[in-house]
C-alpha positions, 0 to 999 in steps of 0.5 A: 782701376781706382774703383776696383781698388776702392770697392776691394778695400771697402769689402776688406773693411767690412770683413774686419768690422764683422770679424771684430764684432763677432769676437767681441760678442763672445764676451758680452754677458747674456742677460737671460742666464743672469735672469735664470740665476736671479730667478732661481728659488730654493726648494727649501728655505732656512729662516734667518732666525733659525740661522742666528739662533743656531749660531748663538747657542753654538757660541754659548756652548763653546763658552760654557763647555768647550774649554772648561777643563783649562780652568783647572787651577781654581777647581784644584783649590776646591778639591784641596779644601775638601781634602780630596786625595789627602788620605794618600799622604803619609800622615793620612791628612795633609790639611795641617794647622799653622802653629802661628795663627791657628788657621787651617791651611788647606792649600798645602798638599803632599807629593802623592796628592799633587800626582793625583791632581796632575793626573786628572788635568793631564789626562783631560788635556791629552784627550781634548787634543787627541780625539780631535781627528776622530771627532772630525770623522764623526762630524763628517760621517754622522748627522748633526742631531746625532753628533750633538746628542753624543757631545751633550751626553759626554758633557752632562755625564762628566759634569754629574760624575765630577759632582758626585765623586769623592776620593775617600767614601765613608765605610758607613755608607750604603752600597748605593751611596758608596756608588755615588760617592766614589772616585770618578774624578779622572773619568769624569774630567776625561768626558768633559774634555771629550764633550768640550772637543766635540762642541768647539769642532761642531760649532764650525759648520754652523758658521756656513749658515750665516748670511751675509757671508762677511760675518762668517769670519766673525763667527769663527773668530768668536768660537776661538775666543770663547773656547779660550774664555771658558776656562773662567767657568770653574773660577766662577764656581770657586768664587761662589763656593767661597761666598756661599760655603754652606749652601752651594757645594761642589756637588750642587754647582756641578749638577746645576751646570749639568742642567744648563748643558742639558738645556743648551745641547737640547736646543742645539739638537732641535735646531739641527733637526730642523736644519737637516729637514730643510737640507741645509747643505744644499741650500748653502750650496745654492746660495754660494753658486748664486753669489759666484754667478752674481759676482761673475755677472758684475765682472762681465758687465765691467768688462762689457763697459770697457769694450764700449769705451774701446768702441767709442774710441774706434768711432773717432778713428772711423770718422777720420778714415771716412774723411780720408776716403771722401778725398781719395775715392769717387762718389759712389765709393764714398756713398758705400762707405757712409752706409757702412759707417752708419751700420757700425754706429747703429750696432755700437748704439745697440751694444 
């Protein structure tokens, strides 16, 4: 009767051990899956140079043209010095001369003149915020080369028109010169606002190209900071206008800035043509899946190491159980228990 009980208990212990090992084998990571993930190669590769050049020129474009319209205060001083919209004042010209020192005070403006200046800035600021939603749809629906071609055209056209604008063209000008020196201030400032909005929003997708991914937050933060810092561009033009009044006029300053915009946006279009050719979205998705797979593999190995520690603890419990059986059961039962204990240790060593 004792032999039957001992054999039954040994068989029950064997069933419990096999069931425990079967349950634990479910969470053991499969090395073959990890190898397949690591051995996966992209059909198209994107070089690190192209990734960083694209992001670098995006940051440069955001700094030069993203929030350029917020530098309106120094630009208004330039327009006041030129006497723009002074013909709308009651006296015909409000750039009066101070009787005390005889100097020309071009910073004084009448109400009608200030209304015209405020209308330019108000419309530009309104467009910069209002067109954000349609610009976002345009970014998702069109290819990046077309998107940045449109952004560059808006920015360059706005800069050129603002440079050649004049609120009071002379009647002695020819028809072509009259067309060049017409009041395009409102339209040009609106185009600069539209181009700046497209520039800052279009810079966000480029951050997904950055590897390692820990630099992505740095790129996005830099875009935000440079967008606010771009208001200094018009202040630099104002200082240059004061330093070189006879050589650097508003017209040539804005035409030079338009040439810089043409160069920057052309490079961005070329970069995105190369990225679209290499299917950059699929490459980024595959790289993200690799990162997730490696992270899950590391977590599984840590969980697996914890299982090994639990199994080592169970070895001590099995030794204690084995010694108890030796004192309680006959020799044949102890021999069977020894074989089971040995098989358990072999399985744990393999794990």
